[in-house]
Phi, psi and omega in degrees: 000126172302117189278354183252142169221175179262145171271191183293342185252014182082003188267147177291146182237129168279097194292332177292312181293330180285321178298320181297311179294330175301303188293312175311307190296313189281332174301309184295324175294322183283350170295335187287348185293327186232000191290329192283346188304313185278346185263003184294318180298319183297317185284333174292320178302310181297311186270357187049059179232160179276183180291319180296323174295316187289335187290345176299336171298334173265326180293315182295326176295317175296321181292312186292321172298311179301324175303315183287338186297307174300331183279338181301331187291323180286326177297314186295322180282333185262318194256136182303142190307312177299316175298312180296318189290318177293319180294321177295316179297322176294319171300320173295319176301314173302309182296324178291317182296315177303313176301321186296318181261006188297120177290157193281002178250017184220062181302326186302321179291326176293327170302308180307310178309313184297320185290325178295323183289309181301327177298317182293314185295323181298324169289314189293320185297310171307304182316308182306324181287319187292318183292317173303329180286327180285334182281332183239140176296177183297331184289337184251012192297319180301321181296311173308314180286336176285332174292323184298326181304321181306325181280302188299320190258323187279318188297308179301323186282337174278334186300314172297326176298304183298316177298324181291323177296309186303311183304343186248006175229165172269137182228146187252123177232141180050027179095355177233158187258137177254114185274107174048043188270136167302333189291338182289338181292321177277323183289339178281345178263342179303302184301327187295308184293322175302317177293331176295313182303316183301306188292336184288328183298336185251328190248343181267143183230170174268101177258342190259139181290140175246164170204157186274107174246147179276134169290124175276105177308314184295324179292311173312313180292312183295317186291320184293315181287314184291307179290323175306305183299320178304313185290318182298320180295316182287323179292334181274002174301313187306317184267322195251344184082164185290327184281357182283148175298331182293347179251314185290322181297312183294319186293311179304311182292317183294318176298315175306311175305312187295319179297318179291326177295317174297316177299315183294319181301323187283345178267353184274148170290313180236091182288150179291330172214111186287103178281358182285353177295335179283000169290338178280124186295319182296318174295323181289314185290320178295318175298319178296320189284323180294323176303322184287320186295318185296311180308310186290328184278307186298322178295317181287319178305334178281320195275325188296313179299329176295319183291316183284333185267340185263326183264315186274340182067033182265157186284166176306318182293311185298316180297316179291327173289334175292337181261354182291324179306319188292319177302313173297323169302318170311317181290328179283314187281324184315302181299324178291324178292326179300313179297318176296325176297326178294336182261325189242349187077185193268336190294316179283331174296313180298315182298310177301315181299308185292330178294312178301326175300312187291315181304319182281341174267326180301317179301335179298335180296341180254022178295149182232181182281352179237017179297131177308137174292327168314315182294322173299313174297315179300312176298318177300318179293322172293319175296319172299326174305304183296322175296320181296325180292344185251323198292304180288323173303318174308306184292312176303319173301323178291321183282330176295340192271355188241152177290165182298330180294329179266013190294316190293313175300323180290318177299322178291310182301308183295326177281336170296316186292317180301314177298312183295317175296324170304320186278324176298311184298319177295318185292310184291316181294319175295319185286327175301305182303314189281335178289310175298321173306310180296317184292335187263353185293137181296155174295146177302336178291335175304320190299324181281332185272318176207095191295319176300317176291319182297321176299312182297317172303319181292316181302317178294321179293326177290321178290330174302325177293313171298323175298317179301319174293322173293330172296324182287322173295327172292330175292318181306310183294324176289317175307313178303318179298321176294329186288331178306332177290354175266005184285154171284147187270136177089182184285140179260134181226167174298332183291336183276010187305319186301331181280352181269000000 
């Protein structure tokens, strides 16, 4: 394969070099999506805030990220590729530097920094997928999306392990040592992103067509508030429960605005987010399946570390290391699955992947307080193998059903659904886990009568909560497996539209 193509200005592009800076850059920024998870206790202590307050560092990141994804389609269409990529990386660098220097009496400033980071991620993740499709021809599309799987699946999975390692080590920056500091989580990423920015000046090119489109303010407002309120409602489930007004009102108002937003887009000649991509049966089915993958993956990634730290008493680093082989498996299998998609299409891969996912999830329902960690690592790695077999082939299949002109809109729609599914999966699994645990907890009077018996019953109640969450994750995977039978057989291209 010739590694050089021409950009929009007729200049030669080294596609492998451009792909490298694209993957490294997006991988670095996406680490921040989950990296703070194991650092929250340290941040609570440093900023003197409670658990519900510090959790906003994750909540506001997901909200800002989800809000920016629909906007990415407009930005990709309007702004030259290189300018957009460098601008987003620069925005992320500013946010990361602000977080790095935030004084411990200014928690609000750390929140602002997280918003800046999330805005950059919301632009870069869809941009990566659209650029990957443009750099490779239809015959190599699966391979390109498989490389994207290294980022989308592996970076969030490695984040908790990386932050756990950082918090247990001393690190030196700019001549001074940070002892087990949460600042190191931000500081260790900064030089990497700066190097990517420098390399991008030489290796990144304008490869996507642009046109002068006007930003529809009404659509922007509806998109921001609609998707923002829905994501906020899901995020509040973990702390307030489904019956809280803090959950119900944002979800209802957000859904009303989203419905109005969709209706408005259908009436526009040049929509802000083109929902007509869902007229493609293949695109719709694959997007639904990717959403189920995210619900099964993100939910368990949230629940398992809690089990290992609260039930097994493991440190954040040790719990992260137990999940590390699964993250590595994701990185190994994603490119391979992409190559298989180029040969066989998504249907067989998805069926195989979801079957493996179910096999790796069901045994988690029977975890005990003494289950060997090697057994947990094996199951988690098996799950990630199944997820890697499905995620990128399904995404490639979704994009293959659309024309090149609709790639940016399709990517934005696909990623918006993915973001909402991630929030929904986390909300549902966490609320089920907490509800079942609470309902099975022994009465407080038992703690005074027989403390040891109370402790055993409390552990059993907590385990019941975890088991219920894992059952739900298995249900998600099973439903997805059934939906795969609706997929088109073989590889999907725009020319195959009539068959869809």
